N, CA, C and O of each residue as an XYZ file, in Angstrom:
360
protein
N      86.566    119.353    111.467
C      86.614    119.849    112.834
C      86.718    121.356    112.824
O      87.225    121.963    111.881
N      86.243    121.925    113.860
C      86.400    123.374    113.966
C      87.688    123.668    114.702
O      88.091    122.892    115.569
N      88.305    124.706    114.398
C      89.543    125.070    115.055
C      90.582    125.506    114.065
O      91.587    126.109    114.442
N      90.357    125.210    112.788
C      91.238    125.714    111.763
C      92.521    124.923    111.603
O      93.337    125.284    110.754
N      92.751    123.850    112.380
C      93.982    123.074    112.254
C      93.876    122.041    111.150
O      92.807    121.844    110.571
N      94.978    121.388    110.862
C      94.945    120.346    109.849
C      94.453    119.058    110.496
O      94.781    118.759    111.644
N      93.672    118.311    109.750
C      93.136    117.056    110.273
C      94.014    115.903    109.819
O      94.490    115.882    108.684
N      94.219    114.970    110.691
C      94.959    113.766    110.327
C      93.972    112.619    110.208
O      93.103    112.464    111.066
N      94.086    111.819    109.169
C      93.157    110.699    109.003
C      93.365    109.662    110.112
O      94.485    109.419    110.561
N      92.268    109.071    110.531
C      92.296    108.113    111.632
C      91.798    106.767    111.138
O      90.879    106.704    110.321
N      92.400    105.689    111.631
C      91.923    104.333    111.370
C      91.948    103.967    109.908
O      92.978    104.077    109.243
N      90.789    103.525    109.404
C      90.734    103.055    108.034
C      90.817    104.197    107.035
O      91.115    103.961    105.864
N      90.564    105.423    107.460
C      90.706    106.552    106.551
C      92.144    106.677    106.080
O      92.395    107.037    104.930
N      93.086    106.381    106.960
C      94.495    106.488    106.587
C      94.866    105.405    105.589
O      95.666    105.657    104.688
N      94.309    104.205    105.721
C      94.650    103.113    104.832
C      93.961    103.238    103.486
O      94.462    102.710    102.492
N      92.824    103.923    103.425
C      92.082    103.997    102.179
C      92.676    104.973    101.179
O      92.294    104.933    100.010
N      93.544    105.800    101.556
C      94.139    106.678    100.560
C      94.252    108.100    101.037
O      94.384    109.004    100.213
N      94.206    108.332    102.286
C      94.302    109.681    102.786
C      95.731    110.151    102.934
O      95.955    111.259    103.420
N      96.699    109.362    102.539
C      98.096    109.743    102.728
C      98.773    110.073    101.425
O      98.153    110.037    100.362
N     100.066    110.401    101.507
C     100.811    110.753    100.305
C     101.476    109.542     99.670
O     102.091    109.672     98.612
N     101.370    108.348    100.293
C     101.974    107.152     99.718
C     101.205    106.728     98.472
O      99.978    106.831     98.431
N     101.911    106.259     97.470
C     101.278    105.762     96.254
C     100.823    104.313     96.444
O      99.824    103.909     95.848
N     101.536    103.514     97.265
C     101.197    102.113     97.512
C     100.886    101.927     98.978
O     101.456    102.601     99.836
N      99.982    101.014     99.261
C      99.724    100.688    100.662
C     100.744     99.664    101.129
O     101.599     99.238    100.353
N     100.658     99.269    102.383
C     101.668     98.381    102.967
C     101.604     96.970    102.400
O     102.586     96.236    102.505
N     100.471     96.557    101.797
C     100.353     95.213    101.247
C     100.911     95.104     99.837
O     101.150     93.997     99.355
N     101.116     96.187     99.192
C     101.612     96.149     97.833
C     100.458     96.153     96.868
O      99.527     96.944     97.016
N     100.504     95.277     95.872
C      99.463     95.237     94.856
C      98.316     94.346     95.297
O      98.387     93.685     96.333
N      97.273     94.339     94.508
C      96.109     93.500     94.809
C      96.475     92.018     94.722
O      95.920     91.193     95.448
N      97.402     91.688     93.838
C      97.834     90.292     93.709
C      98.530     89.787     94.953
O      98.333     88.640     95.355
N      99.346     90.632     95.570
C     100.030     90.195     96.781
C      99.044     90.064     97.933
O      99.211     89.200     98.794
N      98.016     90.913     97.960
C      96.984     90.783     98.993
C      96.250     89.464     98.824
O      95.918     88.801     99.807
N      95.997     89.082     97.576
C      95.331     87.807     97.309
C      96.196     86.639     97.788
O      95.682     85.684     98.371
N      97.496     86.712     97.546
C      98.397     85.643     97.986
C      98.453     85.553     99.508
O      98.518     84.459    100.068
N      98.428     86.693    100.166
C      98.449     86.700    101.632
C      97.177     86.068    102.174
O      97.230     85.278    103.116
N      96.034     86.406    101.588
C      94.770     85.827    102.031
C      94.768     84.324    101.782
O      94.277     83.558    102.611
N      95.309     83.899    100.651
C      95.397     82.469    100.334
C      96.282     81.752    101.362
O      95.927     80.678    101.848
N      97.424     82.344    101.687
C      98.316     81.756    102.688
C      97.652     81.682    104.055
O      97.796     80.692    104.772
N      96.924     82.735    104.411
C      96.217     82.716    105.697
C      95.170     81.614    105.732
O      94.992     80.961    106.761
N      94.480     81.401    104.625
C      93.496     80.315    104.549
C      94.149     78.957    104.711
O      93.610     78.077    105.382
N      95.312     78.786    104.094
C      96.033     77.521    104.203
C      96.518     77.294    105.637
O      96.413     76.186    106.162
N      97.041     78.328    106.256
C      97.490     78.223    107.647
C      96.307     77.895    108.550
O      96.409     77.044    109.433
N      95.190     78.572    108.325
C      93.989     78.314    109.131
C      93.543     76.867    108.989
O      93.222     76.217    109.984
N      93.520     76.355    107.761
C      93.055     74.984    107.560
C      94.014     73.976    108.194
O      93.577     72.959    108.731
N      95.306     74.251    108.135
C      96.268     73.325    108.737
C      96.212     73.334    110.260
O      96.380     72.294    110.897
N      95.978     74.501    110.838
C      95.965     74.603    112.298
C      94.636     74.198    112.915
O      94.609     73.568    113.972
N      93.536     74.551    112.267
C      92.240     74.399    112.909
C      91.344     73.326    112.309
O      90.317     72.996    112.902
N      91.695     72.773    111.162
C      90.876     71.738    110.559
C      91.448     70.384    110.951
O      92.467     69.952    110.411
N      90.794     69.724    111.884
C      91.314     68.473    112.437
C      90.670     67.243    111.804
O      90.917     66.125    112.257
N      89.864     67.419    110.786
C      89.181     66.278    110.176
C      90.142     65.201    109.674
O      89.901     64.026    109.950
N      91.221     65.534    108.951
C      92.117     64.474    108.494
C      92.751     63.701    109.647
O      92.935     62.487    109.557
N      93.080     64.395    110.716
C      93.685     63.733    111.870
C      92.680     62.802    112.528
O      93.004     61.661    112.857
N      91.467     63.289    112.717
C      90.436     62.477    113.363
C      90.085     61.277    112.501
O      89.885     60.181    113.024
N      90.006     61.465    111.191
C      89.708     60.342    110.305
C      90.812     59.298    110.346
O      90.532     58.099    110.337
N      92.057     59.738    110.391
C      93.171     58.799    110.482
C      93.161     58.032    111.789
O      93.388     56.823    111.803
N      92.899     58.728    112.893
C      92.821     58.070    114.190
C      91.670     57.069    114.232
O      91.795     55.995    114.820
N      90.546     57.427    113.605
C      89.393     56.529    113.576
C      89.716     55.273    112.789
O      89.389     54.165    113.215
N      90.361     55.443    111.637
C      90.755     54.275    110.836
C      91.700     53.367    111.616
O      91.548     52.146    111.594
N      92.670     53.958    112.301
C      93.621     53.185    113.079
C      92.907     52.416    114.197
O      93.185     51.238    114.420
N      91.987     53.088    114.896
C      91.255     52.441    115.983
C      90.433     51.265    115.469
O      90.429     50.193    116.072
N      89.739     51.469    114.354
C      88.906     50.398    113.799
C      89.774     49.225    113.369
O      89.419     48.070    113.602
N      90.913     49.517    112.742
C      91.804     48.445    112.300
C      92.332     47.647    113.496
O      92.345     46.417    113.468
N      92.763     48.348    114.538
C      93.252     47.661    115.736
C      92.142     46.853    116.402
O      92.373     45.731    116.853
N      90.940     47.421    116.464
C      89.820     46.728    117.078
C      89.495     45.458    116.313
O      89.265     44.408    116.914
N      89.475     45.549    114.966
C      89.177     44.374    114.158
C      90.247     43.308    114.317
O      89.923     42.121    114.376
N      91.506     43.695    114.388
C      92.586     42.722    114.566
C      92.459     42.015    115.904
O      92.599     40.794    115.981
N      92.193     42.783    116.965
C      92.048     42.177    118.285
C      90.819     41.287    118.350
O      90.838     40.244    119.003
N      89.744     41.695    117.671
C      88.530     40.899    117.669
C      88.777     39.580    116.936
O      88.317     38.532    117.391
N      89.489     39.613    115.820
C      89.805     38.400    115.084
C      90.700     37.481    115.911
O      90.518     36.263    115.909
N      91.667     38.065    116.616
C      92.544     37.249    117.456
C      91.751     36.606    118.585
O      91.974     35.439    118.906
N      90.842     37.336    119.184
C      90.026     36.803    120.269
C      89.132     35.680    119.753
O      88.964     34.662    120.425
N      88.561     35.858    118.574
C      87.721     34.813    117.999
C      88.530     33.563    117.692
O      88.052     32.451    117.914
N      89.741     33.723    117.187
C      90.557     32.546    116.874
C      90.985     31.836    118.150
O      91.031     30.606    118.180
N      91.299     32.585    119.209
C      91.659     31.971    120.486
C      90.456     31.231    121.060
O      90.592     30.115    121.562
N      89.274     31.853    120.986
C      88.063     31.211    121.484
C      87.738     29.945    120.700
O      87.327     28.943    121.285
N      87.918     29.980    119.388
C      87.632     28.792    118.586
C      88.638     27.689    118.894
O      88.276     26.512    118.903
N      89.903     28.050    119.149
C      90.898     27.041    119.527
C      90.550     26.433    120.873
O      90.695     25.225    121.060
N      90.093     27.247    121.812
C      89.684     26.726    123.114
C      88.499     25.792    122.958
O      88.437     24.743    123.599
N      87.561     26.175    122.108
C      86.381     25.337    121.885
C      86.757     24.001    121.291
O      86.212     22.977    121.702
N      87.664     23.975    120.345
C      88.056     22.705    119.734
C      88.828     21.847    120.726
O      88.701     20.623    120.707
N      89.628     22.468    121.595
C      90.326     21.706    122.624
C      89.335     21.102    123.613
O      89.469     19.946    124.015
N      88.342     21.896    124.000
C      87.331     21.397    124.933
C      86.541     20.254    124.307
O      86.208     19.288    124.992
N      86.237     20.353    123.010
C      85.518     19.258    122.326
C      86.369     18.020    122.291
O      85.852     16.920    122.486
N      87.676     18.155    122.046
C      88.561     16.997    122.027
C      88.618     16.338    123.392
O      88.598     15.111    123.493
N      88.688     17.144    124.444
C      88.721     16.603    125.802
C      87.411     15.911    126.129
O      87.394     14.861    126.771
N      86.306     16.512    125.679
C      85.015     15.913    125.951
C      84.876     14.568    125.227
O      84.333     13.611    125.780
N      85.365     14.505    123.999
C      85.287     13.264    123.222
C      86.180     12.219    123.842
O      85.786     11.054    123.910
N      87.364     12.579    124.296
C      88.314     11.620    124.873
C      87.784     11.087    126.193
O      87.941      9.899    126.474
N      87.156     11.935    127.017
C      86.691     11.481    128.311
C      85.421     10.676    128.238
O      85.131      9.942    129.183
N      84.648     10.763    127.183
C      83.404      9.990    127.101
C      83.616      8.691    126.486
O      82.672      7.915    126.340
């Protein structure tokens, strides 16, 4: 800049090494990697709903199959009762 004053780094210039600090706020590269890994895990737990949906789907199918089997057994019992009544009345 013109004006003869001292310039202060702005935005990413300050984080890239324009200051007198020897370390940035994240620490070493290893700690940055751990933070990114933790963020990925948090993201997957909060926003990845596939395991929940798969579990709900399995539960629904299991309940549907149980109810369908119960309905079939009730229908078959009704059919056998009706056949017995038909045989007795004829």
